[in-house]
C-alpha positions in Angstrom: -108.2 40.5 -50.4 -105.6 42.1 -51.9 -105.2 45.8 -53.4 -102.9 47.1 -55.7 -100.3 50.0 -55.0 -98.9 51.5 -58.2 -95.9 54.0 -58.0 -96.0 56.2 -61.2 -92.8 55.0 -62.7 -91.0 51.9 -64.8 -90.0 48.7 -62.9 -86.2 48.8 -62.3 -83.5 46.6 -60.6 -80.5 48.8 -59.2 -77.0 47.0 -59.3 -73.9 48.4 -56.9 -71.4 46.3 -58.3 -68.7 47.1 -55.9 -70.5 45.6 -53.1 -72.2 42.9 -54.8 -75.5 44.3 -54.2 -78.7 44.4 -55.9 -81.6 46.8 -54.9 -84.8 45.4 -55.2 -87.2 47.6 -53.6 -86.6 50.8 -52.1 -90.1 52.3 -52.3 -89.0 55.3 -54.4 -89.8 56.3 -58.0 -89.1 53.5 -60.1 -89.8 51.0 -57.6 -92.0 47.5 -58.2 -95.9 47.4 -57.9 -96.6 46.4 -54.4 -99.7 44.3 -53.0 -101.7 44.2 -50.1 -102.2 40.7 -49.1 -104.8 38.9 -46.8 -105.8 41.9 -44.6 -102.3 44.0 -45.0 -102.3 47.6 -45.3 -99.9 49.4 -47.2 -98.9 53.1 -48.2 -96.0 54.4 -49.3 -95.1 57.7 -46.9 -92.3 59.8 -46.2 -89.4 58.3 -43.6 -90.8 59.2 -40.4 -87.0 58.7 -38.7 -84.1 59.6 -41.1 -81.6 58.6 -37.8 -79.7 55.6 -39.6 -81.8 55.5 -43.0 -82.1 58.8 -44.8 -83.9 57.5 -47.9 -86.7 59.5 -48.5 -90.0 57.0 -48.9 -90.8 53.5 -47.0 -93.8 51.4 -46.8 -95.9 51.9 -43.8 -97.9 48.9 -43.0 -100.8 47.7 -41.4 -102.9 44.9 -40.2 -106.9 44.3 -40.5 -107.2 41.1 -39.6 -105.8 38.0 -37.0 -104.1 36.3 -39.9 -100.5 35.5 -39.3 -99.8 35.5 -43.1 -100.4 39.2 -44.0 -98.2 40.7 -46.0 -96.8 42.5 -48.7 -95.5 41.2 -52.1 -93.8 42.5 -55.2 -92.0 41.0 -58.3 -88.7 41.6 -59.2 -88.1 43.8 -61.9 -85.4 41.3 -63.2 -85.2 37.6 -61.6 -82.4 37.1 -59.0 -80.9 33.6 -59.7 -79.2 31.9 -56.8 -76.8 28.9 -57.9 -76.8 25.4 -56.4 -75.0 25.3 -53.5 -74.9 29.0 -52.9 -76.3 31.2 -50.1 -77.3 35.0 -50.7 -78.7 37.4 -48.3 -81.6 39.5 -48.5 -81.3 42.4 -46.6 -84.4 44.5 -45.2 -84.5 47.7 -43.1 -87.2 47.7 -40.5 -88.5 50.1 -38.1 -91.2 48.7 -35.4 -92.2 49.8 -32.1 -91.8 46.7 -30.5 -90.1 43.2 -31.4 -91.5 41.9 -34.3 -91.7 38.3 -36.0 -90.8 39.1 -39.2 -90.7 36.5 -42.2 -90.4 36.3 -46.1 -90.7 33.7 -48.9 -88.5 33.8 -51.7 -90.1 31.1 -53.6 -93.4 32.2 -54.5 -93.9 32.2 -58.5 -95.7 35.9 -58.5 -96.7 38.7 -56.1 -100.1 37.6 -56.5 -99.8 34.0 -55.7 -99.8 32.7 -52.1 -97.3 29.6 -52.5 -93.6 28.5 -51.8 -92.9 25.9 -49.4 -90.8 28.3 -46.8 -91.3 31.2 -44.5 -87.9 32.0 -43.7 -87.1 34.1 -40.5 -84.3 36.8 -40.3 -81.1 35.6 -38.8 -80.6 38.5 -36.3 -83.3 40.0 -33.5 -85.0 43.4 -34.1 -83.9 45.0 -30.9 -83.6 48.5 -31.7 -87.3 49.4 -31.3 -88.5 52.7 -32.7 -85.4 52.9 -34.7 -84.3 51.5 -38.3 -82.4 48.1 -38.1 -81.1 45.8 -40.9 -82.3 42.3 -40.8 -80.6 39.8 -42.8 -82.7 36.6 -44.4 -80.5 33.8 -45.6 -81.6 32.5 -48.8 -80.1 29.3 -49.9 -80.0 27.8 -53.7 -80.1 24.3 -52.4 -79.6 21.4 -54.5 -81.1 22.8 -57.7 -80.2 26.5 -57.5 -83.5 28.8 -56.8 -84.7 31.9 -59.2 -86.3 34.5 -57.3 -89.2 36.0 -58.7 -91.1 37.5 -56.2 -91.0 38.4 -52.3 -93.7 37.7 -50.1 -93.2 39.6 -46.9 -95.0 39.0 -43.4 -94.4 42.0 -41.1 -96.1 40.7 -38.0 -96.3 37.1 -37.8 -96.6 37.0 -34.1 -95.1 33.7 -32.9 -91.2 33.9 -32.3 -91.1 37.4 -31.2 -90.6 38.4 -27.2 -93.5 38.6 -26.1 -95.4 36.4 -28.5 -98.3 38.4 -30.1 -99.2 40.6 -33.1 -98.2 44.0 -32.4 -99.8 46.1 -35.7 -103.1 47.1 -36.5 -104.5 49.6 -38.6 -105.2 52.9 -36.5 -102.0 53.8 -34.6 -99.2 51.2 -34.7 -97.7 50.7 -37.9 -94.3 48.7 -38.9 -92.3 50.6 -41.6 -89.9 48.6 -43.9 -87.5 49.9 -46.5 -84.5 49.0 -48.8 -84.9 45.2 -49.7 -81.4 44.0 -51.5 -79.5 40.9 -52.2 -75.9 41.0 -51.4 -73.1 38.6 -50.6 -72.6 40.2 -47.0 -74.7 37.7 -44.2 -73.7 40.8 -41.9 -76.3 43.4 -40.8 -75.4 47.0 -41.6 -75.0 48.6 -38.3 -75.7 52.2 -37.9 -72.8 55.0 -36.8 -73.9 54.8 -33.1 -73.8 51.0 -33.3 -70.4 50.9 -34.9 -69.4 53.0 -31.7 -70.3 50.7 -29.3 -68.8 47.8 -31.2 -65.5 49.1 -30.7 -66.1 49.3 -26.9 -67.4 46.0 -25.6 -66.0 42.7 -25.8 -67.2 39.5 -24.6 -64.7 37.0 -23.3 -64.1 34.3 -23.4 -65.7 33.6 -26.9 -66.5 30.5 -27.3 -66.7 30.0 -23.7 -67.9 27.0 -21.9 -69.6 27.9 -18.6 -69.6 31.8 -18.1 -68.5 35.2 -20.0 -67.6 38.2 -19.2 -68.9 41.8 -20.7 -65.7 44.1 -21.0 -66.4 47.9 -21.4 -64.1 50.5 -22.0 -64.1 53.4 -20.1 -66.8 55.8 -20.6 -69.3 53.0 -21.7 -71.5 51.8 -19.4 -74.0 48.9 -20.1 -77.2 49.2 -18.7 -79.0 45.9 -20.3 -78.3 42.6 -21.7 -80.4 40.1 -23.1 -79.8 36.6 -24.5 -81.8 34.9 -26.8 -81.7 31.5 -28.7 -81.8 30.8 -32.2 -85.5 30.6 -32.3 -85.7 34.4 -30.9 -86.7 33.5 -27.4 -85.6 35.8 -24.6 -83.6 33.0 -22.2 -81.8 35.9 -20.0 -84.2 34.7 -17.1 -82.1 31.1 -17.4 -78.8 32.9 -17.1 -77.2 33.5 -13.6 -75.6 36.8 -13.1 -72.3 36.4 -11.2 -71.4 39.9 -10.4 -71.3 43.2 -12.1 -70.0 41.8 -15.6 -69.9 38.4 -15.5 -72.3 35.7 -16.6 -73.0 32.1 -15.7 -74.1 30.2 -19.0 -73.4 26.6 -17.8 -76.9 25.5 -17.8 -77.8 26.5 -21.7 -76.8 23.8 -24.2 -73.9 23.9 -26.4 -74.6 26.5 -29.8 -74.9 29.9 -30.8 -76.8 32.4 -28.5 -77.2 36.5 -29.4 -76.5 38.9 -26.6 -77.9 42.2 -27.2 -76.3 44.8 -25.2 -77.5 48.4 -24.4 -75.4 51.3 -23.3 -76.8 54.5 -21.6 -76.6 56.3 -24.4 -79.4 54.1 -26.3 -76.7 52.6 -28.4 -77.5 49.0 -29.3 -75.3 45.8 -30.5 -75.9 42.4 -31.0 -73.1 39.7 -30.2 -73.1 36.0 -31.0 -72.1 34.0 -27.9 -70.8 30.2 -29.0 -71.0 27.9 -25.9 -69.2 24.8 -26.3 -70.1 23.0 -23.0 
C-alpha cells in the first residue's frame, strides 16, 4: 500500500556551489512529492528539536507492518549524475529514540517503483539518541556511472542495529528525517557540542596493534565508551579495559572500528580506530 503526500509548491533543487552541495529534499516548501511505501507512514511536521538542526519542517516516519523494507521515496527534481569511478556522499539528518538500522536505495527507477539492486547502509553509526545526527551514505558511480533519479529510504530495517529489531510504530514511537543532500564530503557534520568534545579527546596510538589510550583534556570526563565493527555490531564486551583510560584490543581482527565516546555533559563523538595487529 502506498499513499501520496504532496506539498503545495513546485519541485526544486537547491545548489550550494561553495560547498559542492546539492539539496535533494528538505521537506520545506518546494520540496519533492513524498510517497509512503509498503506500510510506512509519513507526515511533514514542525521540527520537534531545533538543537543541532534549526530547519522548520521535517519528515515524521512511522510503520504499520513487519516489512523490513517499509520506507519513504521521492523523485529528484533533476537527476543527480555520479560519473564512473567517482563516489559522492548523500547526507541525511535523522532523529530516533534508539539506534536505528537505516538504509537507502539510489538506483531505483522512480519513486513509485520498488527496484534497484543495492540497499546501502550509512558509513557511520547513529549514536546520539533523541538528537539530530548527520548520517552519510557513500554512493559510487561504479564502472558505468550512476544516474540518481529517485531515492527509496528505509528508516527501520532492524537487522544491523544494536540491539537488533525494529523500533518504530504508528502510535508513540516515530523517526524523524531531514535534509537529504549530495556532496563531495565523506565526513558527517558535527554539531557544536560535538566539535567541542572533538578538540578535547584523542585516541592514541592510532593506528594501534594491541591497545589504545583515551586522552581527555582537563575538564572533560568520559563516562561511556562503545566500540562497533564495520557491520554496526557493538563489540565492546570483547575488549578488555586495562585501567581507567586504556583498552586492550589485541583480540580484534585488523581493520577499522568505530569508537563512540560520551562525556558527562552529554556530548558524543565518533572516532575511527585502525587496528594493524
